[in-house]
C-alpha positions in Angstrom: -165.4 39.0 -77.7 -166.6 37.2 -80.8 -166.1 40.4 -82.9 -162.5 40.6 -81.7 -161.9 36.9 -82.4 -163.3 37.2 -85.9 -161.4 40.4 -86.8 -158.8 40.1 -89.5 -155.2 40.9 -88.4 -154.0 44.3 -89.5 -150.3 43.6 -88.8 -148.1 40.7 -89.9 -145.2 39.2 -88.0 -142.6 36.9 -89.6 -140.1 35.1 -87.4 -136.8 33.5 -88.1 -135.4 31.7 -85.1 -131.9 30.2 -84.6 -130.9 28.4 -81.5 -127.7 29.9 -80.1 -127.2 27.3 -77.3 -129.4 24.8 -75.6 -130.7 27.7 -73.4 -130.7 30.7 -75.8 -132.5 31.5 -79.1 -131.9 34.4 -81.5 -135.2 35.7 -82.9 -135.2 37.9 -86.0 -138.5 39.5 -86.8 -140.1 41.5 -89.5 -143.4 43.4 -88.8 -145.7 45.1 -91.3 -148.8 47.1 -90.6 -147.9 48.1 -87.0 -148.9 51.5 -85.6 -146.7 54.0 -83.7 -148.3 53.0 -80.4 -147.6 49.3 -80.9 -144.9 47.1 -79.5 -143.8 43.5 -80.2 -144.2 41.0 -77.4 -141.9 37.9 -77.8 -142.4 34.8 -75.6 -140.5 31.6 -75.1 -143.1 29.0 -74.4 -142.8 25.5 -73.0 -144.9 22.6 -71.7 -144.1 22.1 -68.1 -144.1 18.7 -66.3 -147.3 17.6 -64.6 -147.6 18.5 -60.9 -149.2 16.4 -58.2 -151.9 18.2 -56.2 -151.9 17.2 -52.6 -154.8 19.3 -51.3 -157.9 21.1 -52.5 -160.6 20.3 -55.0 -158.0 18.6 -57.3 -156.5 16.6 -54.5 -154.7 13.5 -55.8 -154.7 14.7 -59.4 -151.8 15.2 -61.8 -152.2 18.5 -63.6 -150.5 19.1 -66.9 -149.2 22.6 -67.8 -149.3 23.4 -71.5 -148.1 26.6 -73.1 -146.3 28.1 -70.1 -144.5 31.4 -70.9 -141.0 31.1 -69.5 -139.5 34.3 -70.9 -141.3 37.4 -72.2 -139.7 40.4 -73.9 -141.3 43.6 -75.0 -139.6 45.3 -78.0 -140.4 48.8 -79.3 -141.3 48.8 -83.0 -139.1 51.7 -84.0 -138.1 49.7 -87.1 -140.0 47.1 -89.0 -137.2 44.6 -88.6 -135.1 43.6 -85.6 -133.8 40.8 -83.4 -134.0 39.8 -79.8 -132.3 37.0 -77.8 -134.4 34.9 -75.5 -132.7 33.0 -72.7 -134.1 30.1 -70.7 -134.6 31.3 -67.1 -131.8 30.1 -64.8 -134.3 29.1 -62.1 -136.3 26.8 -64.4 -135.8 23.0 -64.8 -133.3 22.2 -67.5 -135.4 19.1 -68.3 -138.1 21.2 -69.8 -137.7 22.1 -73.5 -139.3 25.1 -75.3 -142.1 24.0 -77.6 -142.5 27.3 -79.4 -141.7 31.0 -79.7 -144.7 33.3 -80.0 -144.6 37.0 -81.1 -147.5 39.4 -81.3 -148.0 43.1 -82.0 -149.8 44.8 -79.2 -151.0 48.4 -78.7 -149.4 49.8 -75.6 -152.5 51.9 -74.7 -155.5 49.6 -75.5 -153.6 46.3 -75.3 -155.4 45.1 -78.5 -153.5 42.6 -80.6 -153.2 43.3 -84.3 -151.1 40.4 -85.5 -149.2 37.4 -84.3 -146.9 34.5 -85.4 -145.6 31.3 -83.9 -142.4 29.4 -84.5 -142.3 25.7 -83.6 -139.0 23.8 -83.4 
């Protein structure tokens, strides 16, 4: 695991994000160094409100949820540039706000990640 963590990225991801509405974001991306077997995974991430735990080992506690993926899209990397629209899920609380958009290059067979980027509003 340490070897994988210490490995230098072989792919680069550049993101340009533009909010379309309060529930939709257009993500333009540019990827360099990806292999034919790679895809781009793009995630809309938010911090969720704390939840009260009524039973179990955490009974009576308020648990905070940080970095919850609310929308995930997998995009083939047939071109080195492209765009995708991420929509806030209809069944999620409108009071939550996205904190970031994360994109990473992942090999479809091995699931190894070769590069990543994060956009923060």
